[in-house]
PyMOL Python script that loads the backbone (N, CA, C, O; Angstrom):
from pymol import cmd

cmd.read_pdbstr("""\
ATOM      1  N   UNK A   1       4.545   6.024 -15.620  1.00  0.00           N
ATOM      2  CA  UNK A   1       3.988   6.869 -14.584  1.00  0.00           C
ATOM      3  C   UNK A   1       2.503   7.113 -14.821  1.00  0.00           C
ATOM      4  O   UNK A   1       1.707   7.156 -13.883  1.00  0.00           O
ATOM      5  N   UNK A   2       2.149   7.271 -16.091  1.00  0.00           N
ATOM      6  CA  UNK A   2       0.750   7.505 -16.424  1.00  0.00           C
ATOM      7  C   UNK A   2      -0.109   6.287 -16.090  1.00  0.00           C
ATOM      8  O   UNK A   2      -1.254   6.427 -15.660  1.00  0.00           O
ATOM      9  N   UNK A   3       0.449   5.093 -16.289  1.00  0.00           N
ATOM     10  CA  UNK A   3      -0.293   3.873 -15.950  1.00  0.00           C
ATOM     11  C   UNK A   3      -0.561   3.783 -14.453  1.00  0.00           C
ATOM     12  O   UNK A   3      -1.651   3.392 -14.035  1.00  0.00           O
ATOM     13  N   UNK A   4       0.426   4.144 -13.653  1.00  0.00           N
ATOM     14  CA  UNK A   4       0.276   4.121 -12.203  1.00  0.00           C
ATOM     15  C   UNK A   4      -0.788   5.118 -11.766  1.00  0.00           C
ATOM     16  O   UNK A   4      -1.654   4.792 -10.954  1.00  0.00           O
ATOM     17  N   UNK A   5      -0.726   6.322 -12.297  1.00  0.00           N
ATOM     18  CA  UNK A   5      -1.710   7.343 -11.957  1.00  0.00           C
ATOM     19  C   UNK A   5      -3.107   6.912 -12.387  1.00  0.00           C
ATOM     20  O   UNK A   5      -4.076   7.110 -11.654  1.00  0.00           O
ATOM     21  N   UNK A   6      -3.207   6.329 -13.563  1.00  0.00           N
ATOM     22  CA  UNK A   6      -4.495   5.838 -14.057  1.00  0.00           C
ATOM     23  C   UNK A   6      -5.048   4.744 -13.149  1.00  0.00           C
ATOM     24  O   UNK A   6      -6.239   4.736 -12.841  1.00  0.00           O
ATOM     25  N   UNK A   7      -4.195   3.832 -12.725  1.00  0.00           N
ATOM     26  CA  UNK A   7      -4.629   2.750 -11.835  1.00  0.00           C
ATOM     27  C   UNK A   7      -5.086   3.310 -10.492  1.00  0.00           C
ATOM     28  O   UNK A   7      -6.085   2.847  -9.942  1.00  0.00           O
ATOM     29  N   UNK A   8      -4.375   4.293  -9.957  1.00  0.00           N
ATOM     30  CA  UNK A   8      -4.763   4.894  -8.682  1.00  0.00           C
ATOM     31  C   UNK A   8      -6.099   5.618  -8.786  1.00  0.00           C
ATOM     32  O   UNK A   8      -6.914   5.560  -7.866  1.00  0.00           O
ATOM     33  N   UNK A   9      -6.321   6.296  -9.898  1.00  0.00           N
ATOM     34  CA  UNK A   9      -7.600   6.975 -10.098  1.00  0.00           C
ATOM     35  C   UNK A   9      -8.729   5.956 -10.201  1.00  0.00           C
ATOM     36  O   UNK A   9      -9.799   6.167  -9.629  1.00  0.00           O
ATOM     37  N   UNK A  10      -8.512   4.862 -10.918  1.00  0.00           N
ATOM     38  CA  UNK A  10      -9.536   3.820 -11.046  1.00  0.00           C
ATOM     39  C   UNK A  10      -9.851   3.180  -9.695  1.00  0.00           C
ATOM     40  O   UNK A  10     -11.016   2.944  -9.376  1.00  0.00           O
ATOM     41  N   UNK A  11      -8.826   2.903  -8.908  1.00  0.00           N
ATOM     42  CA  UNK A  11      -9.032   2.322  -7.582  1.00  0.00           C
ATOM     43  C   UNK A  11      -9.792   3.304  -6.689  1.00  0.00           C
ATOM     44  O   UNK A  11     -10.699   2.907  -5.957  1.00  0.00           O
ATOM     45  N   UNK A  12      -9.425   4.570  -6.751  1.00  0.00           N
ATOM     46  CA  UNK A  12     -10.114   5.581  -5.964  1.00  0.00           C
ATOM     47  C   UNK A  12     -11.573   5.726  -6.362  1.00  0.00           C
ATOM     48  O   UNK A  12     -12.439   5.848  -5.495  1.00  0.00           O
ATOM     49  N   UNK A  13     -11.857   5.714  -7.652  1.00  0.00           N
ATOM     50  CA  UNK A  13     -13.235   5.825  -8.138  1.00  0.00           C
ATOM     51  C   UNK A  13     -14.052   4.599  -7.746  1.00  0.00           C
ATOM     52  O   UNK A  13     -15.197   4.731  -7.314  1.00  0.00           O
ATOM     53  N   UNK A  14     -13.475   3.409  -7.894  1.00  0.00           N
ATOM     54  CA  UNK A  14     -14.175   2.186  -7.507  1.00  0.00           C
ATOM     55  C   UNK A  14     -14.443   2.180  -5.999  1.00  0.00           C
ATOM     56  O   UNK A  14     -15.510   1.744  -5.567  1.00  0.00           O
ATOM     57  N   UNK A  15     -13.500   2.651  -5.202  1.00  0.00           N
ATOM     58  CA  UNK A  15     -13.679   2.716  -3.751  1.00  0.00           C
ATOM     59  C   UNK A  15     -14.775   3.711  -3.387  1.00  0.00           C
ATOM     60  O   UNK A  15     -15.581   3.452  -2.494  1.00  0.00           O
ATOM     61  N   UNK A  16     -14.805   4.838  -4.072  1.00  0.00           N
ATOM     62  CA  UNK A  16     -15.829   5.842  -3.814  1.00  0.00           C
ATOM     63  C   UNK A  16     -17.223   5.307  -4.129  1.00  0.00           C
ATOM     64  O   UNK A  16     -18.151   5.497  -3.342  1.00  0.00           O
ATOM     65  N   UNK A  17     -17.378   4.646  -5.262  1.00  0.00           N
ATOM     66  CA  UNK A  17     -18.670   4.090  -5.648  1.00  0.00           C
ATOM     67  C   UNK A  17     -19.096   3.000  -4.673  1.00  0.00           C
ATOM     68  O   UNK A  17     -20.249   2.964  -4.243  1.00  0.00           O
ATOM     69  N   UNK A  18     -18.164   2.107  -4.322  1.00  0.00           N
ATOM     70  CA  UNK A  18     -18.477   1.038  -3.376  1.00  0.00           C
ATOM     71  C   UNK A  18     -18.861   1.612  -2.019  1.00  0.00           C
ATOM     72  O   UNK A  18     -19.818   1.146  -1.401  1.00  0.00           O
ATOM     73  N   UNK A  19     -18.140   2.604  -1.556  1.00  0.00           N
ATOM     74  CA  UNK A  19     -18.462   3.242  -0.281  1.00  0.00           C
ATOM     75  C   UNK A  19     -19.826   3.905  -0.304  1.00  0.00           C
ATOM     76  O   UNK A  19     -20.560   3.844   0.683  1.00  0.00           O
ATOM     77  N   UNK A  20     -20.179   4.542  -1.422  1.00  0.00           N
ATOM     78  CA  UNK A  20     -21.492   5.176  -1.538  1.00  0.00           C
ATOM     79  C   UNK A  20     -22.606   4.135  -1.498  1.00  0.00           C
ATOM     80  O   UNK A  20     -23.638   4.352  -0.862  1.00  0.00           O
ATOM     81  N   UNK A  21     -22.401   3.005  -2.176  1.00  0.00           N
ATOM     82  CA  UNK A  21     -23.406   1.943  -2.175  1.00  0.00           C
ATOM     83  C   UNK A  21     -23.554   1.357  -0.775  1.00  0.00           C
ATOM     84  O   UNK A  21     -24.676   1.156  -0.310  1.00  0.00           O
ATOM     85  N   UNK A  22     -22.453   1.083  -0.104  1.00  0.00           N
ATOM     86  CA  UNK A  22     -22.526   0.539   1.251  1.00  0.00           C
ATOM     87  C   UNK A  22     -23.156   1.529   2.223  1.00  0.00           C
ATOM     88  O   UNK A  22     -23.893   1.136   3.127  1.00  0.00           O
ATOM     89  N   UNK A  23     -22.867   2.800   2.037  1.00  0.00           N
ATOM     90  CA  UNK A  23     -23.477   3.824   2.878  1.00  0.00           C
ATOM     91  C   UNK A  23     -24.981   3.892   2.637  1.00  0.00           C
ATOM     92  O   UNK A  23     -25.751   4.073   3.580  1.00  0.00           O
ATOM     93  N   UNK A  24     -25.404   3.751   1.388  1.00  0.00           N
ATOM     94  CA  UNK A  24     -26.835   3.748   1.070  1.00  0.00           C
ATOM     95  C   UNK A  24     -27.535   2.540   1.692  1.00  0.00           C
ATOM     96  O   UNK A  24     -28.730   2.597   1.984  1.00  0.00           O
ATOM     97  N   UNK A  25     -26.803   1.458   1.894  1.00  0.00           N
ATOM     98  CA  UNK A  25     -27.349   0.253   2.525  1.00  0.00           C
ATOM     99  C   UNK A  25     -27.208   0.296   4.045  1.00  0.00           C
ATOM    100  O   UNK A  25     -27.446  -0.703   4.723  1.00  0.00           O
ATOM    101  N   UNK A  26     -26.819   1.462   4.580  1.00  0.00           N
ATOM    102  CA  UNK A  26     -26.637   1.674   6.023  1.00  0.00           C
ATOM    103  C   UNK A  26     -25.613   0.725   6.640  1.00  0.00           C
ATOM    104  O   UNK A  26     -25.816   0.201   7.736  1.00  0.00           O
ATOM    105  N   UNK A  27     -24.523   0.515   5.930  1.00  0.00           N
ATOM    106  CA  UNK A  27     -23.411  -0.284   6.460  1.00  0.00           C
ATOM    107  C   UNK A  27     -22.239   0.643   6.728  1.00  0.00           C
ATOM    108  O   UNK A  27     -21.998   1.587   5.976  1.00  0.00           O
ATOM    109  N   UNK A  28     -21.517   0.371   7.794  1.00  0.00           N
ATOM    110  CA  UNK A  28     -20.330   1.164   8.114  1.00  0.00           C
ATOM    111  C   UNK A  28     -19.114   0.245   8.168  1.00  0.00           C
ATOM    112  O   UNK A  28     -19.232  -0.980   8.197  1.00  0.00           O
ATOM    113  N   UNK A  29     -17.950   0.874   8.180  1.00  0.00           N
ATOM    114  CA  UNK A  29     -16.714   0.097   8.252  1.00  0.00           C
ATOM    115  C   UNK A  29     -16.641  -0.677   9.567  1.00  0.00           C
ATOM    116  O   UNK A  29     -16.194  -1.824   9.590  1.00  0.00           O
ATOM    117  N   UNK A  30     -17.076  -0.058  10.653  1.00  0.00           N
ATOM    118  CA  UNK A  30     -17.048  -0.737  11.955  1.00  0.00           C
ATOM    119  C   UNK A  30     -17.956  -1.963  11.959  1.00  0.00           C
ATOM    120  O   UNK A  30     -17.606  -2.994  12.533  1.00  0.00           O
ATOM    121  N   UNK A  31     -19.120  -1.856  11.323  1.00  0.00           N
ATOM    122  CA  UNK A  31     -20.031  -3.001  11.250  1.00  0.00           C
ATOM    123  C   UNK A  31     -19.445  -4.133  10.422  1.00  0.00           C
ATOM    124  O   UNK A  31     -19.546  -5.302  10.795  1.00  0.00           O
ATOM    125  N   UNK A  32     -18.825  -3.781   9.287  1.00  0.00           N
ATOM    126  CA  UNK A  32     -18.215  -4.815   8.448  1.00  0.00           C
ATOM    127  C   UNK A  32     -17.064  -5.508   9.178  1.00  0.00           C
ATOM    128  O   UNK A  32     -16.906  -6.726   9.086  1.00  0.00           O
ATOM    129  N   UNK A  33     -16.268  -4.731   9.897  1.00  0.00           N
ATOM    130  CA  UNK A  33     -15.168  -5.319  10.665  1.00  0.00           C
ATOM    131  C   UNK A  33     -15.700  -6.218  11.779  1.00  0.00           C
ATOM    132  O   UNK A  33     -15.128  -7.272  12.054  1.00  0.00           O
ATOM    133  N   UNK A  34     -16.796  -5.801  12.421  1.00  0.00           N
ATOM    134  CA  UNK A  34     -17.385  -6.606  13.493  1.00  0.00           C
ATOM    135  C   UNK A  34     -17.903  -7.934  12.943  1.00  0.00           C
ATOM    136  O   UNK A  34     -17.852  -8.952  13.633  1.00  0.00           O
ATOM    137  N   UNK A  35     -18.396  -7.930  11.717  1.00  0.00           N
ATOM    138  CA  UNK A  35     -18.892  -9.164  11.094  1.00  0.00           C
ATOM    139  C   UNK A  35     -17.786 -10.206  10.942  1.00  0.00           C
ATOM    140  O   UNK A  35     -18.040 -11.406  11.045  1.00  0.00           O
ATOM    141  N   UNK A  36     -16.564  -9.748  10.698  1.00  0.00           N
ATOM    142  CA  UNK A  36     -15.459 -10.705  10.537  1.00  0.00           C
ATOM    143  C   UNK A  36     -14.638 -10.852  11.814  1.00  0.00           C
ATOM    144  O   UNK A  36     -13.587 -11.493  11.821  1.00  0.00           O
ATOM    145  N   UNK A  37     -15.134 -10.247  12.894  1.00  0.00           N
ATOM    146  CA  UNK A  37     -14.497 -10.453  14.193  1.00  0.00           C
ATOM    147  C   UNK A  37     -13.334  -9.534  14.487  1.00  0.00           C
ATOM    148  O   UNK A  37     -12.461  -9.885  15.281  1.00  0.00           O
ATOM    149  N   UNK A  38     -13.296  -8.368  13.870  1.00  0.00           N
ATOM    150  CA  UNK A  38     -12.224  -7.412  14.129  1.00  0.00           C
ATOM    151  C   UNK A  38     -12.804  -6.115  14.663  1.00  0.00           C
ATOM    152  O   UNK A  38     -13.985  -5.819  14.479  1.00  0.00           O
ATOM    153  N   UNK A  39     -11.962  -5.356  15.319  1.00  0.00           N
ATOM    154  CA  UNK A  39     -12.337  -4.011  15.737  1.00  0.00           C
ATOM    155  C   UNK A  39     -11.398  -3.033  15.037  1.00  0.00           C
ATOM    156  O   UNK A  39     -10.302  -3.416  14.627  1.00  0.00           O
ATOM    157  N   UNK A  40     -11.810  -1.790  14.898  1.00  0.00           N
ATOM    158  CA  UNK A  40     -10.904  -0.808  14.288  1.00  0.00           C
ATOM    159  C   UNK A  40      -9.561  -0.707  15.020  1.00  0.00           C
ATOM    160  O   UNK A  40      -8.522  -0.490  14.398  1.00  0.00           O
ATOM    161  N   UNK A  41      -9.595  -0.867  16.341  1.00  0.00           N
ATOM    162  CA  UNK A  41      -8.344  -0.811  17.107  1.00  0.00           C
ATOM    163  C   UNK A  41      -7.410  -1.970  16.754  1.00  0.00           C
ATOM    164  O   UNK A  41      -6.197  -1.784  16.651  1.00  0.00           O
ATOM    165  N   UNK A  42      -7.974  -3.160  16.570  1.00  0.00           N
ATOM    166  CA  UNK A  42      -7.140  -4.321  16.215  1.00  0.00           C
ATOM    167  C   UNK A  42      -6.563  -4.178  14.814  1.00  0.00           C
ATOM    168  O   UNK A  42      -5.425  -4.577  14.566  1.00  0.00           O
ATOM    169  N   UNK A  43      -7.346  -3.608  13.892  1.00  0.00           N
ATOM    170  CA  UNK A  43      -6.839  -3.377  12.528  1.00  0.00           C
ATOM    171  C   UNK A  43      -5.695  -2.372  12.576  1.00  0.00           C
ATOM    172  O   UNK A  43      -4.662  -2.577  11.938  1.00  0.00           O
ATOM    173  N   UNK A  44      -5.870  -1.284  13.333  1.00  0.00           N
ATOM    174  CA  UNK A  44      -4.821  -0.279  13.459  1.00  0.00           C
ATOM    175  C   UNK A  44      -3.569  -0.874  14.097  1.00  0.00           C
ATOM    176  O   UNK A  44      -2.453  -0.572  13.676  1.00  0.00           O
ATOM    177  N   UNK A  45      -3.753  -1.714  15.105  1.00  0.00           N
ATOM    178  CA  UNK A  45      -2.617  -2.375  15.758  1.00  0.00           C
ATOM    179  C   UNK A  45      -1.890  -3.305  14.792  1.00  0.00           C
ATOM    180  O   UNK A  45      -0.660  -3.362  14.784  1.00  0.00           O
ATOM    181  N   UNK A  46      -2.655  -4.033  13.979  1.00  0.00           N
ATOM    182  CA  UNK A  46      -2.036  -4.921  12.994  1.00  0.00           C
ATOM    183  C   UNK A  46      -1.243  -4.122  11.962  1.00  0.00           C
ATOM    184  O   UNK A  46      -0.162  -4.539  11.547  1.00  0.00           O
ATOM    185  N   UNK A  47      -1.781  -2.970  11.547  1.00  0.00           N
ATOM    186  CA  UNK A  47      -1.046  -2.115  10.602  1.00  0.00           C
ATOM    187  C   UNK A  47       0.233  -1.578  11.227  1.00  0.00           C
ATOM    188  O   UNK A  47       1.269  -1.505  10.566  1.00  0.00           O
ATOM    189  N   UNK A  48       0.161  -1.205  12.497  1.00  0.00           N
ATOM    190  CA  UNK A  48       1.361  -0.724  13.187  1.00  0.00           C
ATOM    191  C   UNK A  48       2.406  -1.832  13.309  1.00  0.00           C
ATOM    192  O   UNK A  48       3.594  -1.599  13.084  1.00  0.00           O
ATOM    193  N   UNK A  49       1.963  -3.028  13.663  1.00  0.00           N
ATOM    194  CA  UNK A  49       2.899  -4.155  13.773  1.00  0.00           C
ATOM    195  C   UNK A  49       3.527  -4.474  12.424  1.00  0.00           C
ATOM    196  O   UNK A  49       4.719  -4.773  12.345  1.00  0.00           O
ATOM    197  N   UNK A  50       2.731  -4.411  11.367  1.00  0.00           N
ATOM    198  CA  UNK A  50       3.260  -4.670  10.033  1.00  0.00           C
ATOM    199  C   UNK A  50       4.292  -3.633   9.622  1.00  0.00           C
ATOM    200  O   UNK A  50       5.330  -3.971   9.052  1.00  0.00           O
ATOM    201  N   UNK A  51       4.003  -2.364   9.915  1.00  0.00           N
ATOM    202  CA  UNK A  51       4.958  -1.303   9.593  1.00  0.00           C
ATOM    203  C   UNK A  51       6.224  -1.434  10.436  1.00  0.00           C
ATOM    204  O   UNK A  51       7.328  -1.215   9.938  1.00  0.00           O
ATOM    205  N   UNK A  52       6.067  -1.789  11.707  1.00  0.00           N
ATOM    206  CA  UNK A  52       7.234  -1.956  12.585  1.00  0.00           C
ATOM    207  C   UNK A  52       8.121  -3.093  12.103  1.00  0.00           C
ATOM    208  O   UNK A  52       9.335  -3.057  12.304  1.00  0.00           O
ATOM    209  N   UNK A  53       7.531  -4.102  11.470  1.00  0.00           N
ATOM    210  CA  UNK A  53       8.322  -5.201  10.925  1.00  0.00           C
ATOM    211  C   UNK A  53       8.926  -4.824   9.582  1.00  0.00           C
ATOM    212  O   UNK A  53      10.090  -5.126   9.322  1.00  0.00           O
ATOM    213  N   UNK A  54       8.141  -4.161   8.717  1.00  0.00           N
ATOM    214  CA  UNK A  54       8.561  -3.925   7.337  1.00  0.00           C
ATOM    215  C   UNK A  54       9.616  -2.832   7.207  1.00  0.00           C
ATOM    216  O   UNK A  54      10.567  -2.985   6.440  1.00  0.00           O
ATOM    217  N   UNK A  55       9.470  -1.751   7.930  1.00  0.00           N
ATOM    218  CA  UNK A  55      10.368  -0.605   7.738  1.00  0.00           C
ATOM    219  C   UNK A  55      11.835  -0.960   8.004  1.00  0.00           C
ATOM    220  O   UNK A  55      12.681  -0.615   7.179  1.00  0.00           O
ATOM    221  N   UNK A  56      12.185  -1.627   9.104  1.00  0.00           N
ATOM    222  CA  UNK A  56      13.606  -1.985   9.282  1.00  0.00           C
ATOM    223  C   UNK A  56      14.114  -2.933   8.197  1.00  0.00           C
ATOM    224  O   UNK A  56      15.271  -2.842   7.787  1.00  0.00           O
ATOM    225  N   UNK A  57      13.253  -3.845   7.729  1.00  0.00           N
ATOM    226  CA  UNK A  57      13.689  -4.761   6.678  1.00  0.00           C
ATOM    227  C   UNK A  57      13.872  -4.043   5.343  1.00  0.00           C
ATOM    228  O   UNK A  57      14.773  -4.386   4.578  1.00  0.00           O
ATOM    229  N   UNK A  58      13.036  -3.061   5.057  1.00  0.00           N
ATOM    230  CA  UNK A  58      13.195  -2.274   3.831  1.00  0.00           C
ATOM    231  C   UNK A  58      14.500  -1.486   3.881  1.00  0.00           C
ATOM    232  O   UNK A  58      15.237  -1.434   2.897  1.00  0.00           O
ATOM    233  N   UNK A  59      14.782  -0.877   5.021  1.00  0.00           N
ATOM    234  CA  UNK A  59      16.017  -0.104   5.165  1.00  0.00           C
ATOM    235  C   UNK A  59      17.236  -1.017   5.034  1.00  0.00           C
ATOM    236  O   UNK A  59      18.197  -0.673   4.347  1.00  0.00           O
ATOM    237  N   UNK A  60      17.199  -2.162   5.679  1.00  0.00           N
ATOM    238  CA  UNK A  60      18.310  -3.105   5.607  1.00  0.00           C
ATOM    239  C   UNK A  60      18.523  -3.598   4.176  1.00  0.00           C
ATOM    240  O   UNK A  60      19.656  -3.648   3.696  1.00  0.00           O
ATOM    241  N   UNK A  61      17.450  -3.955   3.507  1.00  0.00           N
ATOM    242  CA  UNK A  61      17.563  -4.414   2.126  1.00  0.00           C
ATOM    243  C   UNK A  61      18.056  -3.325   1.193  1.00  0.00           C
ATOM    244  O   UNK A  61      18.830  -3.594   0.274  1.00  0.00           O
ATOM    245  N   UNK A  62      17.614  -2.097   1.421  1.00  0.00           N
ATOM    246  CA  UNK A  62      18.049  -1.007   0.542  1.00  0.00           C
ATOM    247  C   UNK A  62      19.527  -0.690   0.726  1.00  0.00           C
ATOM    248  O   UNK A  62      20.167  -0.160  -0.182  1.00  0.00           O
ATOM    249  N   UNK A  63      20.073  -1.014   1.898  1.00  0.00           N
ATOM    250  CA  UNK A  63      21.506  -0.795   2.107  1.00  0.00           C
ATOM    251  C   UNK A  63      22.348  -1.719   1.238  1.00  0.00           C
ATOM    252  O   UNK A  63      23.524  -1.444   1.004  1.00  0.00           O
ATOM    253  N   UNK A  64      21.764  -2.804   0.762  1.00  0.00           N
ATOM    254  CA  UNK A  64      22.457  -3.722  -0.135  1.00  0.00           C
ATOM    255  C   UNK A  64      22.077  -3.423  -1.586  1.00  0.00           C
ATOM    256  O   UNK A  64      22.943  -3.350  -2.457  1.00  0.00           O
ATOM    257  N   UNK A  65      20.786  -3.252  -1.838  1.00  0.00           N
ATOM    258  CA  UNK A  65      20.289  -3.125  -3.207  1.00  0.00           C
ATOM    259  C   UNK A  65      20.688  -1.807  -3.857  1.00  0.00           C
ATOM    260  O   UNK A  65      21.101  -1.807  -5.016  1.00  0.00           O
ATOM    261  N   UNK A  66      20.578  -0.695  -3.157  1.00  0.00           N
ATOM    262  CA  UNK A  66      20.863   0.614  -3.760  1.00  0.00           C
ATOM    263  C   UNK A  66      22.314   0.726  -4.231  1.00  0.00           C
ATOM    264  O   UNK A  66      22.529   1.186  -5.353  1.00  0.00           O
ATOM    265  N   UNK A  67      23.314   0.339  -3.452  1.00  0.00           N
ATOM    266  CA  UNK A  67      24.684   0.411  -3.989  1.00  0.00           C
ATOM    267  C   UNK A  67      24.902  -0.505  -5.203  1.00  0.00           C
ATOM    268  O   UNK A  67      25.610  -0.136  -6.140  1.00  0.00           O
ATOM    269  N   UNK A  68      24.299  -1.689  -5.184  1.00  0.00           N
ATOM    270  CA  UNK A  68      24.432  -2.584  -6.337  1.00  0.00           C
ATOM    271  C   UNK A  68      23.797  -1.949  -7.561  1.00  0.00           C
ATOM    272  O   UNK A  68      24.379  -1.975  -8.645  1.00  0.00           O
ATOM    273  N   UNK A  69      22.592  -1.371  -7.399  1.00  0.00           N
ATOM    274  CA  UNK A  69      21.925  -0.704  -8.514  1.00  0.00           C
ATOM    275  C   UNK A  69      22.762   0.463  -9.026  1.00  0.00           C
ATOM    276  O   UNK A  69      22.883   0.653 -10.236  1.00  0.00           O
ATOM    277  N   UNK A  70      23.346   1.253  -8.111  1.00  0.00           N
ATOM    278  CA  UNK A  70      24.127   2.415  -8.497  1.00  0.00           C
ATOM    279  C   UNK A  70      25.363   2.008  -9.302  1.00  0.00           C
ATOM    280  O   UNK A  70      25.663   2.625 -10.324  1.00  0.00           O
ATOM    281  N   UNK A  71      26.077   0.981  -8.852  1.00  0.00           N
ATOM    282  CA  UNK A  71      27.265   0.514  -9.586  1.00  0.00           C
ATOM    283  C   UNK A  71      26.849  -0.018 -10.950  1.00  0.00           C
ATOM    284  O   UNK A  71      27.515   0.259 -11.947  1.00  0.00           O
ATOM    285  N   UNK A  72      25.770  -0.770 -11.012  1.00  0.00           N
ATOM    286  CA  UNK A  72      25.272  -1.283 -12.292  1.00  0.00           C
ATOM    287  C   UNK A  72      24.897  -0.131 -13.212  1.00  0.00           C
ATOM    288  O   UNK A  72      25.179  -0.179 -14.409  1.00  0.00           O
ATOM    289  N   UNK A  73      24.268   0.898 -12.671  1.00  0.00           N
ATOM    290  CA  UNK A  73      23.872   2.071 -13.457  1.00  0.00           C
ATOM    291  C   UNK A  73      25.103   2.785 -14.003  1.00  0.00           C
ATOM    292  O   UNK A  73      25.108   3.222 -15.154  1.00  0.00           O
ATOM    293  N   UNK A  74      26.143   2.905 -13.188  1.00  0.00           N
ATOM    294  CA  UNK A  74      27.364   3.588 -13.630  1.00  0.00           C
ATOM    295  C   UNK A  74      28.115   2.797 -14.686  1.00  0.00           C
ATOM    296  O   UNK A  74      28.760   3.393 -15.548  1.00  0.00           O
ATOM    297  N   UNK A  75      28.051   1.462 -14.645  1.00  0.00           N
ATOM    298  CA  UNK A  75      28.824   0.634 -15.563  1.00  0.00           C
ATOM    299  C   UNK A  75      28.086   0.287 -16.852  1.00  0.00           C
ATOM    300  O   UNK A  75      28.641  -0.390 -17.717  1.00  0.00           O
ATOM    301  N   UNK A  76      26.838   0.745 -16.991  1.00  0.00           N
ATOM    302  CA  UNK A  76      26.106   0.487 -18.239  1.00  0.00           C
ATOM    303  C   UNK A  76      26.750   1.239 -19.385  1.00  0.00           C
ATOM    304  O   UNK A  76      27.258   2.345 -19.197  1.00  0.00           O
ATOM    305  N   UNK A  77      26.734   0.649 -20.573  1.00  0.00           N
ATOM    306  CA  UNK A  77      27.279   1.395 -21.717  1.00  0.00           C
ATOM    307  C   UNK A  77      26.348   2.547 -22.086  1.00  0.00           C
ATOM    308  O   UNK A  77      25.138   2.467 -21.875  1.00  0.00           O
ATOM    309  N   UNK A  78      26.918   3.619 -22.638  1.00  0.00           N
ATOM    310  CA  UNK A  78      26.071   4.754 -23.025  1.00  0.00           C
ATOM    311  C   UNK A  78      25.083   4.367 -24.126  1.00  0.00           C
ATOM    312  O   UNK A  78      25.352   3.472 -24.928  1.00  0.00           O
ATOM    313  N   UNK A  79      23.942   5.050 -24.155  1.00  0.00           N
ATOM    314  CA  UNK A  79      22.903   4.719 -25.138  1.00  0.00           C
ATOM    315  C   UNK A  79      23.221   5.303 -26.506  1.00  0.00           C
ATOM    316  O   UNK A  79      22.892   4.691 -27.522  1.00  0.00           O
ATOM    317  N   UNK A  80      23.845   6.458 -26.557  1.00  0.00           N
ATOM    318  CA  UNK A  80      24.240   7.067 -27.842  1.00  0.00           C
ATOM    319  C   UNK A  80      25.321   8.070 -27.667  1.00  0.00           C
ATOM    320  O   UNK A  80      25.768   8.673 -28.642  1.00  0.00           O
TER     321      UNK A  80
END
""", "prot")
cmd.dss("prot")
cmd.show_as("cartoon", "prot")
cmd.util.cbc("prot")
cmd.orient("prot")
């Protein structure tokens, strides 16, 4: 858990520094997206489409994986 938290803090700090540098260079997210041919609306739409595809598949997969994990967890030998 500590490794995950540490990684998230590092990613957040790197993002903050990068954002500050880009802001100092008078660049915005909309300008960067326009350079690669995207608009904020298209990015948001792509994220929505991705979530609409992923969420039902995650739920369906968890209906198989969670019971298997639970039975495996119950049948493990005790540690001590």
